[in-house]
N, C-alpha and C positions, 0 to 999 in steps of 0.2 A: 569323147573318144579316148580310150586308154590303150594306145598301141604298146606301151611299155609292158603292161601286165600280160597282154596277149602274146608278145614275143617270149616272155618268161614262161608262160604256160606251155607254149609249143616246145620250148627247150626242155622243160621238165617232162613233158609227155614223151619226147624222144628218148630221154634218159630212162624213163620207166619202161618203154617198149624194148629198149636195148637190154635192160636187166631181164625182162621176161623172156625174150627170145634166146639170149645167151644161156640163161639158166635152163630153159627147156631143152636146148640142144645138148648142153653139157650133161644133163641128167639122163637123156636117152642113150648116151654112150656108156653109162655106168650100170651094169647089170644088177648089182646089189641094191642100188637106190631104186631102180625101176621095179625090182621084185618087192621091195618094202612098200612101195606106193601102190602097185596094182595087184599084187598077189596076197597082200595082208590087209585089205580094206583101207589102206592108207589114203586112197583117192577120195573116199567119202569124207574122211576127217579133213583133208585139205580143202575140199569144196566148202565144207562148213566154215572152216577157218577163213577162207577167202571171202565168203559172204559176210561173216562177222566183221572182218577188217574193213571192207568197203562201206558197210553200214555205219560203223563206228567213225571212220574217217570222214564220211560225208556229213554226219551229224555234229561232229566236234571240231572240225578243221579250223574254224575261226576262233575257237576258244583255246587252241593249243599254242605252245610256243613255236616259232617258225622252225626251229631245228627238229622238234618233235613231229611236226607235220611232214617235214621232208623225210624223216626216218620212217614214219608210218606209210608214206606213199611208196617208198622204196621197198619196204617189207611186203606190202601188198603186191607190188610188181614181182617180187621174188617168189612169193607163194603162188601167184598166177603162173609163173614160169614152171613151177613144179607140176602143175596140172597140164600145162601146155606141152610137156614132154611127150604126151601120147600122140600129139600131132606129128612129131618128127619120127615116130615109130610107124604110124599109119600111112604117111605119105613120104615120098622122096624129097630130099632137101631142095632139089631143083624146082619141084612143083610148088613147094611151100614158098620159096623165094619169088617164083612167078606170080603167085596169088598175092603175096605181100606187095609187090610192085604195083599190081593192078589196084589193090586196096589203097595204097598210098596215093595213086593218081586220082581216083574218084573222091577220096577223102579230101585231098588238096583242092579239087575242083569245087566241091560243095562248101568247103571251108572258105574258099575265096569268094564264092557267091554270098555267103553269110556276112563276109567282111565288107563287100562293096555295095550290097543292096541297100536301097533307101527305105524299103518296105519294113514295117514293124513286124518282125517274125514272132513276137510274143503272142500275136493274135492266133497263130496256128499252133502254138506250144501245147495248148490243151488237147487239140486233136492228135498231135503227135504222141502225147502221153497216153491217150486213149488207145491209139494204135499199138503202142508198146505193150499196154496191159493186155490187149487182145492177143498179141503174139505170145506173151507169157502163158496165158490161159490155154491157147491152142497147143503150145509146146507141151504143157502138162498133160493135156488130153491125148496128145500123140504118143506119149510114153506108153499108154495102155492100148492105143489103136495100132501103132507101129506101121503106119502106111507110108510107103516111099513117096508116092505122089503128094500126099498131104504134107510130108516133110519138106518137099521142094517148094510147095506153095507158101509154107510158113517162112522158109528161108528168103524167098523173093520179097514177101511182104515186109519181113524184118529188115531186109536190106534197104528197101524204100524208106521205111520209117527212120532208120538210123542215118541215112543220107540227109533227111530233113532235119533230124535232131542235130547233126553236125553243123549245118548252117545256122540253126537256132542257137546252139551253144557258142559258136564263134562270135555271133552278134552280141550275145549276153555277156560274154567275157570282155569283149571290146568296150562295152558300156558299163562295166563294173565301176562303182564310185570309189573304190579303194585301190591302192597301189602298194602292196606289200607282199612279202613272201608267202603268207597264208593264202592270199588271193590268187597268187600264181599257182600254188599247189592245188587249190580248188579247181582252177581252170584246167590244169594239167590232168586231173583225175577225170573230169568230164570228157575231155578230148581223148584221153586214153581209152575210156570205156567205149566211146563212139567208134574209135578205130578198131579196137579188138572185135567188136560185134560186126562191123563191116567186113573185116578180114575173115571171121568165122563163117559168115553168111556166104561170102564169095567162095570160100573153100568148099562148103557143102554143095553149092550150085555147080561150080566148075568141075568138081571131082566126079559128078554124075556123067559128064561127057567123056570121061576117061574109061568108063566101064564098058 
């Protein structure tokens, strides 16, 4: 059991989330930056950059110097914040914070379950990844269908999948055989992605009740 690397992973996850949300809120208050992002197709380039960064970081994280891994993680968090600025435009800050607190609560609950359970969650890891793949495929299909009911179903299934992945990832990080900064950044990236997806799913689900 590696509690040290788990605590470091949570610390860096929190730093990454802070960078993302502060960046997103700061950008939404600047008209010129918002115009550059959303009126000049900058959003598409940011999404591509975000995807490239997370793939590169995931694949190379253990081969980087610790400082490089940290910088890359913070850079990814910053770029994510640029795309997140749309959330602060679409929703009131009070509602975003409300959903954030709910996401933090359920994330913490399932993270705790992953930490204390004696069951080997690696056995359900394959099913969770299959569920995630199904969500991705359905989301792509829904781009062309554009059904509100289908979107809600996808968000609910995605939420369930990522809650399971959160427990799985916490147990995986806890059992990592290494204890260094690269391992902590690896864990932070996994937890960061879990939390962001839980937050976005809850945002989509709960926002429907406001209509």
